[in-house]
C-alpha positions as CSV (number, residue, x, y, z in Angstrom):
1,M,125.7,81.2,117.4
2,S,122.4,83.1,116.7
3,F,121.2,85.9,118.9
4,F,118.5,83.8,120.6
5,A,120.6,80.6,121.0
6,K,122.8,82.3,123.7
7,F,119.8,82.4,126.0
8,N,119.0,78.6,125.7
9,K,120.2,76.5,128.5
10,T,120.7,72.7,128.1
11,G,120.0,70.2,130.7
12,T,117.1,72.1,132.3
13,T,113.4,71.2,132.2
14,P,111.3,74.3,131.6
15,I,108.3,74.8,133.8
16,T,105.2,76.7,132.9
17,P,106.7,79.8,131.2
18,Q,105.9,83.2,132.4
19,K,104.2,85.3,129.7
20,F,105.2,88.8,129.0
21,T,102.9,91.1,127.1
22,V,104.3,93.7,124.7
23,K,102.0,96.6,125.1
24,T,101.2,99.0,122.4
25,I,101.6,102.5,123.8
26,K,99.1,105.0,122.5
27,V,100.7,108.3,122.7
28,A,98.5,111.3,123.4
29,S,98.4,113.3,120.2
30,E,97.8,117.0,119.6
31,P,94.2,117.9,118.9
32,K,93.2,117.5,115.3
33,S,93.3,120.7,113.4
34,K,90.6,121.8,111.0
35,P,91.5,120.3,107.7
36,T,92.0,122.8,104.9
37,E,90.2,122.4,101.6
38,L,92.5,121.6,98.7
39,L,92.4,124.6,96.4
40,P,92.7,124.3,92.7
41,N,95.8,126.4,92.6
42,R,97.7,124.3,95.0
43,S,100.3,121.9,93.6
44,V,99.6,118.3,94.1
45,S,102.5,116.0,94.5
46,A,100.8,112.7,94.1
47,V,99.7,111.2,90.8
48,R,96.3,109.8,91.6
49,G,93.4,108.2,89.8
50,D,90.7,105.6,90.2
51,G,92.1,102.2,90.5
52,E,95.6,103.5,90.5
53,S,98.1,103.2,93.3
54,K,101.2,105.1,94.2
55,R,104.3,104.0,95.9
56,D,105.8,106.1,98.6
57,N,109.6,106.3,98.5
58,G,110.5,102.8,98.5
59,R,107.3,101.9,100.2
60,A,104.2,101.2,98.5
61,T,101.0,103.1,99.1
62,P,97.8,102.9,97.3
63,L,96.4,105.9,95.5
64,H,93.0,104.4,95.4
65,H,91.7,105.1,98.9
66,P,88.1,105.3,100.1
67,S,88.6,108.9,101.4
68,S,90.9,110.1,98.7
69,K,89.8,112.7,96.2
70,R,90.2,112.1,92.5
71,L,92.8,114.5,91.0
72,T,92.6,115.9,87.5
73,S,95.3,115.2,85.0
74,S,96.5,118.8,85.3
75,S,97.2,118.4,89.0
76,R,99.4,115.3,88.6
77,K,102.6,117.2,88.6
78,R,103.8,118.4,91.8
79,K,104.7,122.0,92.0
80,H,106.3,124.6,94.1
81,F,104.1,125.0,97.1
82,E,104.5,128.7,97.0
83,Q,103.2,129.3,93.6
84,S,99.6,129.9,94.7
85,K,100.1,133.7,94.2
86,G,101.2,133.9,90.6
87,P,100.5,136.3,87.9
88,S,97.1,134.8,87.3
89,S,96.0,135.9,90.8
90,S,93.5,138.6,91.3
91,A,94.6,142.2,91.8
92,P,94.1,142.2,95.6
93,D,96.1,139.0,95.9
94,L,99.0,140.5,93.9
95,L,99.1,143.5,96.2
96,R,98.8,141.6,99.4
97,P,102.1,140.3,100.8
98,P,101.9,136.5,101.3
99,S,100.8,135.2,104.7
100,P,103.3,133.5,107.0
101,G,101.5,130.3,106.3
102,S,102.2,130.5,102.7
103,L,105.9,131.0,103.4
104,A,105.9,128.0,105.7
105,S,105.0,125.5,103.1
106,S,106.8,123.9,100.2
107,R,105.7,121.0,98.3
108,N,102.9,118.6,98.7
109,R,104.9,115.8,97.9
110,Y,107.7,113.7,99.0
111,R,107.9,110.8,96.7
112,H,108.7,107.5,98.0
113,S,111.8,107.5,100.1
114,S,111.9,104.6,102.2
115,S,108.4,105.4,102.2
116,R,108.2,107.2,99.0
117,S,107.4,110.5,100.4
118,P,105.5,113.4,98.8
119,L,106.8,116.8,98.6
120,S,104.3,118.5,96.5
121,L,100.9,119.6,97.7
122,R,101.4,123.0,98.9
123,L,102.8,121.5,102.0
124,E,101.3,123.7,104.5
125,S,103.6,123.4,107.4
126,S,100.4,123.2,109.4
127,D,96.8,122.9,108.6
128,E,96.0,125.6,111.0
129,S,97.7,128.2,108.8
130,S,94.6,128.6,106.8
131,S,92.0,128.3,109.5
132,D,92.4,131.7,111.1
133,G,89.2,133.2,109.6
134,D,89.6,136.7,108.2
135,N,93.0,137.4,109.8
136,T,94.9,137.0,106.5
137,D,95.9,140.6,106.2
138,E,97.0,140.9,109.8
139,R,99.1,137.7,109.5
140,A,100.6,138.8,106.2
141,T,102.2,141.9,107.8
142,K,104.3,139.8,110.2
143,R,107.6,138.4,109.0
144,Y,107.7,134.6,109.2
145,K,110.8,133.6,111.0
146,S,109.8,130.6,113.0
147,V,110.7,127.0,112.4
148,S,108.1,124.4,111.6
149,P,105.7,123.5,114.5
150,A,107.2,120.0,114.5
151,A,110.8,121.0,113.9
152,P,113.2,118.2,114.7
153,T,115.9,118.6,117.4
154,Q,118.9,120.2,115.9
155,S,122.6,120.2,116.9
156,R,124.2,123.6,117.6
157,N,127.5,122.1,116.4
158,R,126.2,121.8,112.8
159,N,128.2,123.8,110.3
160,L,125.5,125.1,108.0
161,V,127.7,127.1,105.6
162,N,128.3,125.3,102.3
163,P,132.1,125.0,101.7
164,L,131.5,125.6,97.9
165,S,129.5,128.8,98.4
166,F,130.6,132.4,98.8
167,R,133.6,132.2,96.5
168,S,134.8,135.1,94.4
169,I,133.8,135.2,90.7
170,S,137.3,134.4,89.6
171,T,137.5,131.2,91.6
172,S,133.9,130.0,91.3
173,T,133.0,130.5,87.7
174,N,134.2,127.0,86.5
175,L,132.5,125.4,89.5
176,E,129.1,127.1,88.9
177,N,128.6,127.2,85.2
178,S,125.7,124.9,84.1
179,S,125.7,123.2,87.5
180,F,122.0,123.7,88.0
181,V,118.8,123.6,85.9
182,H,117.6,127.2,85.1
183,A,113.9,128.0,85.3
184,D,113.8,128.9,81.7
185,Q,114.8,125.3,80.8
186,I,111.5,124.0,82.2
187,A,109.2,127.0,81.7
188,S,109.5,129.1,78.5
189,I,107.7,130.0,75.4
190,G,110.2,127.9,73.4
191,N,109.6,124.7,75.4
192,K,107.9,122.1,73.1
193,T,105.4,120.9,75.7
194,W,105.2,123.7,78.2
195,G,105.2,126.5,75.7
196,K,102.1,125.4,73.8
197,N,99.9,126.3,76.7
198,S,101.8,129.4,78.1
199,T,101.5,133.1,77.6
200,R,103.6,136.1,78.5
201,V,103.0,137.7,81.9
202,F,103.4,141.1,80.4
203,K,101.5,140.7,77.1
204,K,102.5,144.1,75.6
205,S,106.2,144.0,76.4
206,D,108.8,143.5,73.8
207,N,111.1,140.4,73.5
208,K,114.0,142.0,75.5
209,L,111.7,142.2,78.6
210,L,110.7,138.5,78.4
211,D,113.9,137.2,80.0
212,I,115.1,138.0,83.5
213,K,117.9,136.9,85.9
214,L,117.8,136.3,89.6
215,Q,120.8,136.3,92.0
216,Y,121.2,133.8,94.9
217,P,123.0,134.3,98.2
218,G,125.6,131.6,97.8
219,I,127.0,132.0,94.3
220,S,127.7,134.7,91.8
221,Q,126.0,133.0,88.9
222,S,122.4,134.1,88.4
223,E,119.4,131.9,87.4
224,R,117.6,132.6,84.1
225,Y,113.8,132.9,84.1
226,Q,111.2,133.8,81.4
227,L,108.3,135.9,82.5
228,V,105.7,133.5,81.3
229,Q,102.7,131.7,82.8
230,H,100.9,128.5,82.1
231,T,97.2,128.2,81.5
232,D,97.2,125.4,84.1
233,T,97.7,127.1,87.5
234,D,99.1,123.8,88.8
235,E,102.1,124.1,86.5
236,F,105.4,125.7,87.6
237,N,105.1,129.5,88.0
238,P,108.3,131.4,87.3
239,V,107.1,134.7,88.8
240,A,105.9,133.1,92.0
241,D,109.2,131.3,92.3
242,I,111.1,134.6,92.0
243,L,108.9,136.4,94.6
244,T,109.0,133.6,97.1
245,T,112.7,133.3,96.7
246,M,113.1,137.0,97.6
247,E,110.8,136.5,100.6
248,H,112.8,133.7,102.0
249,V,116.1,135.6,101.5
250,A,114.6,138.5,103.5
251,N,112.9,136.4,106.1
252,H,115.8,134.1,107.0
253,L,119.1,135.4,105.7
254,L,119.1,139.1,106.6
255,T,118.6,141.3,109.7
256,D,115.3,143.1,110.0
257,P,116.6,146.5,108.8
258,Q,118.2,144.8,105.8
259,A,115.2,142.6,105.1
260,D,112.7,145.6,105.1
261,E,114.0,146.9,101.8
262,I,113.1,143.6,100.2
263,F,110.1,142.5,102.2
264,S,108.8,145.2,104.5
265,E,106.3,144.5,107.3
266,T,104.7,147.9,106.6
267,S,105.0,148.8,102.9
268,G,106.0,145.3,101.5
269,G,109.3,146.6,100.1
270,L,110.5,145.4,96.7
271,V,108.2,142.4,96.8
272,Y,105.2,144.7,97.1
273,S,106.4,146.9,94.3
274,L,106.9,143.9,92.0
275,R,103.4,142.7,92.7
276,R,102.0,146.1,91.9
277,A,104.0,146.1,88.6
278,L,102.5,142.8,87.8
279,K,99.0,144.1,88.4
280,N,99.5,147.2,86.3
281,G,101.4,145.4,83.5
282,E,104.5,147.5,84.0
283,S,107.2,145.2,82.7
284,A,110.0,147.8,82.8
285,K,109.3,148.5,86.5
286,F,109.3,144.8,87.3
287,H,112.7,144.4,85.6
288,E,114.0,147.4,87.6
289,G,112.8,146.0,90.9
290,V,114.4,142.6,90.2
291,E,117.7,144.3,89.3
292,K,117.6,146.4,92.5
293,Y,117.1,143.1,94.4
294,N,120.0,141.5,92.6
295,R,122.3,144.5,93.6
296,L,121.3,144.0,97.2
297,V,122.1,140.3,97.0
298,R,125.5,140.9,95.4
299,K,126.2,143.5,98.1
300,Y,125.3,141.2,101.0
301,R,127.1,138.2,99.6
302,K,130.3,140.3,99.0
303,D,130.3,141.9,102.5
304,G,129.8,138.5,104.2
305,T,126.2,139.2,105.5
306,F,124.7,136.0,104.1
307,K,127.6,133.8,105.2
308,T,127.5,135.2,108.8
309,R,123.8,134.8,109.1
310,I,123.9,131.2,108.0
311,A,126.8,130.4,110.2
312,E,124.8,131.8,113.2
313,M,121.9,129.5,112.5
314,G,121.4,126.5,114.8
315,A,119.0,125.0,112.3
316,L,117.4,125.7,108.9
317,P,113.8,127.1,109.2
318,F,111.3,124.5,107.9
319,S,109.9,126.9,105.3
320,L,113.3,127.5,103.8
321,V,113.9,123.7,103.7
322,E,110.6,123.2,101.8
323,H,111.4,126.0,99.4
324,I,114.8,124.5,98.4
325,L,113.3,121.0,98.1
326,A,110.4,122.4,96.0
327,Q,112.7,124.3,93.7
328,T,114.8,121.1,93.2
329,Y,111.7,118.9,92.6
330,A,110.1,121.4,90.1
331,R,113.2,121.4,87.9
332,T,113.9,117.6,87.8
333,V,111.0,115.4,88.8
334,A,107.9,117.4,88.0
335,P,108.5,117.6,84.2
336,Q,108.7,113.8,84.1
337,V,106.3,112.9,86.9
338,D,104.1,110.8,84.6
339,T,106.8,108.2,84.1
340,L,106.3,107.3,87.8
341,K,102.9,105.7,87.0
342,E,104.6,102.6,85.5
343,Y,104.0,100.1,88.2
344,V,101.8,97.1,88.9
345,A,98.6,98.2,90.5
346,F,98.0,97.0,94.1
347,S,101.5,95.5,94.3
348,S,104.3,96.2,96.7
349,T,105.8,98.6,94.1
350,V,102.9,101.0,94.2
351,Y,104.0,104.6,94.4
352,G,102.9,107.0,97.1
353,E,104.5,109.9,99.0
354,L,104.8,111.3,102.5
355,L,104.5,115.0,102.6
356,P,107.3,117.2,104.2
357,K,105.1,118.4,107.1
358,F,104.7,114.7,108.0
359,T,108.3,113.7,107.5
360,T,109.6,116.5,109.6
361,K,107.3,115.3,112.3
362,L,108.7,111.8,111.9
363,F,112.2,113.1,112.2
364,K,111.3,114.7,115.5
365,D,109.5,111.7,116.9
366,A,112.5,109.5,116.1
367,D,114.9,112.0,117.6
368,L,116.9,112.2,114.4
369,T,120.0,114.4,114.8
370,M,122.9,115.3,112.5
371,D,125.2,112.6,114.1
372,K,122.8,109.8,113.3
373,V,122.2,107.7,110.2
374,F,118.9,107.8,108.3
375,V,117.8,105.1,105.8
376,D,114.7,105.1,103.6
377,L,113.9,101.7,102.1
378,G,111.9,102.3,98.9
379,S,113.1,105.9,98.5
380,G,111.4,106.6,95.1
381,T,112.6,109.9,93.8
382,G,114.6,110.5,97.0
383,N,112.4,113.2,98.5
384,V,112.6,112.0,102.1
385,V,116.3,111.2,101.8
386,L,117.0,114.8,100.6
387,H,114.7,116.3,103.3
388,A,116.6,114.5,106.1
389,A,120.0,115.6,104.7
390,L,118.9,119.2,104.4
391,E,116.8,119.8,107.5
392,I,118.8,117.5,109.9
393,G,122.2,117.4,108.3
394,C,122.6,113.7,108.9
395,E,124.0,110.9,106.8
396,S,121.0,110.0,104.7
397,W,120.6,106.8,102.5
398,G,117.9,105.6,100.2
399,C,117.3,102.5,98.1
400,E,114.8,102.2,95.2
401,I,114.0,99.3,92.8
402,M,111.8,101.1,90.2
403,P,114.1,102.2,87.3
404,N,112.2,105.4,86.5
405,A,112.0,106.5,90.1
406,I,115.7,106.0,90.7
407,A,116.7,107.8,87.5
408,L,114.7,110.8,88.6
409,A,116.2,110.5,92.1
410,Q,119.7,110.8,90.8
411,K,118.8,113.9,88.8
412,Q,117.1,115.3,91.8
413,Q,120.2,114.6,94.0
414,K,122.5,116.5,91.5
415,E,120.1,119.5,91.4
416,F,119.7,119.4,95.2
417,E,123.4,119.7,95.7
418,A,123.6,122.6,93.3
419,R,120.6,124.3,95.0
420,C,122.2,124.0,98.4
421,K,125.3,125.7,97.1
422,M,123.2,128.4,95.5
423,W,121.6,129.1,98.9
424,G,124.9,128.7,100.8
425,V,123.7,125.9,103.0
426,N,125.4,122.7,103.8
427,P,123.4,119.4,103.7
428,G,124.3,116.1,105.2
429,K,125.8,113.3,103.1
430,V,123.3,111.7,100.6
431,R,123.6,108.2,99.1
432,L,121.0,106.8,96.8
433,E,121.2,103.1,95.9
434,R,119.6,101.3,93.0
435,G,118.0,97.9,93.2
436,D,116.1,95.7,95.6
437,F,116.8,96.7,99.2
438,L,116.5,93.1,100.3
439,E,119.5,92.2,98.1
440,N,121.6,95.3,98.2
441,R,124.9,94.7,99.9
442,R,125.5,98.3,100.8
443,I,122.1,98.6,102.4
444,A,122.8,95.4,104.4
445,D,126.0,97.0,105.7
446,I,124.5,100.4,106.5
447,L,121.6,98.9,108.5
448,K,124.2,97.9,111.1
449,R,124.8,101.6,111.7
450,T,121.3,102.9,111.2
451,D,119.6,104.9,113.8
452,V,116.3,105.7,112.1
453,L,114.8,103.4,109.4
454,L,111.8,104.5,107.3
455,V,109.7,101.9,105.6
456,N,106.4,102.9,104.0
457,N,104.9,99.4,104.1
458,Y,101.3,100.6,103.6
459,V,100.6,98.0,100.9
460,F,103.4,95.6,101.4
461,D,102.3,92.0,101.5
462,S,102.9,89.7,104.5
463,S,105.9,87.9,102.8
464,L,107.7,91.2,102.2
465,N,107.0,92.4,105.7
466,Q,108.4,89.2,107.1
467,R,111.6,89.5,105.1
468,L,112.0,93.0,106.4
469,L,111.6,91.7,109.9
470,D,114.5,89.4,109.3
471,M,116.6,92.4,108.1
472,F,115.7,94.2,111.3
473,L,117.8,91.6,113.3
474,D,120.8,93.5,112.1
475,L,119.6,96.8,113.7
476,K,121.4,97.9,116.8
477,E,119.8,98.4,120.2
478,G,117.8,101.7,120.3
479,A,117.4,101.9,116.5
480,K,113.9,103.1,115.4
481,V,111.8,101.7,112.6
482,L,109.1,104.1,111.2
483,S,106.2,102.6,109.3
484,L,102.6,103.2,108.3
485,K,101.6,99.6,109.2
486,P,102.8,98.0,112.4
487,F,105.3,95.2,112.3
488,V,104.4,94.0,115.8
489,P,101.0,92.2,115.9
490,A,98.4,93.5,118.2
491,N,98.7,92.1,121.7
492,H,101.9,90.3,120.9
493,V,103.1,88.2,123.8
494,I,106.6,86.9,124.5
495,T,106.5,83.2,125.3
496,S,108.9,80.3,124.8
497,R,107.3,79.8,121.4
498,T,107.4,83.4,120.2
499,A,110.7,84.5,121.8
500,G,112.6,83.6,118.6
501,N,110.3,85.9,116.5
502,P,112.1,89.1,115.5
503,V,109.1,91.2,116.6
504,S,109.9,90.2,120.2
505,R,112.8,92.7,120.0
506,L,110.6,95.6,119.0
507,R,108.8,98.0,121.3
508,L,105.8,99.5,119.6
509,E,104.4,103.0,119.8
510,E,101.3,104.0,117.9
511,K,100.8,107.6,116.7
512,E,98.6,109.7,114.5
513,Y,99.1,111.9,111.5
514,F,96.7,114.5,110.4
515,S,95.1,115.7,107.1
516,N,97.2,116.3,104.0
517,S,100.1,114.4,105.3
518,V,100.3,111.7,102.6
519,S,99.7,111.8,98.8
520,W,97.1,109.2,98.4
521,T,94.4,110.7,100.7
522,H,93.5,114.0,102.4
523,A,92.5,112.1,105.5
524,G,94.6,111.5,108.6
525,G,95.8,108.1,109.8
526,K,98.2,106.2,112.0
527,Y,101.9,105.5,111.9
528,Y,104.1,103.4,114.1
529,I,107.5,103.7,115.8
530,Q,109.2,100.4,116.5
531,T,112.3,100.6,118.8
532,V,114.8,97.8,119.0
533,D,114.6,97.0,122.8
534,E,116.2,93.7,123.8
535,S,115.5,94.3,127.5
536,M,112.1,92.7,127.0
537,L,113.7,89.4,125.9
538,R,116.4,89.6,128.6
539,D,113.7,90.0,131.3
540,F,111.8,87.1,129.8
541,Y,114.7,84.7,129.8
542,E,115.9,85.8,133.3
543,K,112.4,85.1,134.6
544,E,112.2,81.8,132.8
545,K,115.7,80.9,134.1
546,S,114.8,81.7,137.7
547,Q,111.7,79.4,137.5
548,T,113.8,76.4,136.3
549,V,116.3,76.5,139.1
């Protein structure tokens, strides 16, 4: 018997049916912040161009938008959001510690995950971070330790310590070797494509000062870097990655006295010294500073400081989440991002992304917690899926049909797991499925347990949206569907004729997102939360039944 059949009563003659109106709730939103201008040195996660479209993690979203800005070919690869202060910066920038706002962002892009989300554009965790006028220096002296303004609710029962981290060298070597992509594999003088347009950071140094290694909190193996820079400031910046990694370790994984030696609120600590060495072209001093940092990291890993600090966390700071995701993306997706342009323009497979500052807001609005199940239909390279697993710690699923996108998603998942181990943090379970989410058996099964479903249906046609509505019949009571276009028509009314329509089970809320939240436009827009609420149908049938007696 179908869901709706159980409400039908035979042998009764219905009288004039009572009409119930499903109202769209317009939730009061925070005041719009002053949008920040997209600077040339910020990484852009979306591949955009006139007449092109981009699909957002399993959802399609057009790149050609009336209010979108045209991006140059050099800005098509998404980069580490924190690379804006690289070796090519001016002298004052190199000496000035980064502002808290710069630490709070990660990538502008989250490619297509159930809504193909973008994680690339220097994901400013809030647009307000750059609207403080001339207070940059003052803000830069304060250690950034807060969580994102829209941080989702977290469970204090979450075990954030990665079980594969903090092992001794003798027991961990086999597990760690070659388990992650080193920075010098994507950015080096010898790289066939990258190397042709790169130069040494320290131009007068000898070859032995070209290479450098960096220690991480969770493992004994270090990451290899080359001290090089690309002529295109949107490309991956090894030095910026080193410095921002140090800052995050100091800001989030150490006590204040311990952190001051690395990133001091007064003198800048090691980070300040390294920036000065960059300015003065002192390669030997830069190497000495990094080795001093490495000794501190080895010390704090060995004495259990990092493990204790992570265990005491109730949630991961949003800026650290962004940094880990940005490192993962830069080493897997960014070098091959051009392959994601292979789609049919203006079709339901167009690629677009939701940026992390937007997706973290979605997680909060949907009340996503670690004990719930998140699914992204049309997950693209898996950005939103990985974001949910890391920030929330929940079971996180994605499904993508485009071959190039899912291939990069699988690479990114492997690197993500390695990066989490390097940082010592424990993400939730991740599962990325290949194929059409309308036909995938595992997706059909997981929908029955899903608590939060993301669908970027920005450019989906009516036929696909209707088939999705049929899938929603398997969602349990209270499950939430997040989308960029509403599935419930405006002023939908439950009547005897429309009661059998799947939209009659959905209660709609309309909300607003602000500038630089999606990859295909800098402008803000609306998004929708549809909650499965069968009480509306029950009320309607009870009312109809009482009128027929």
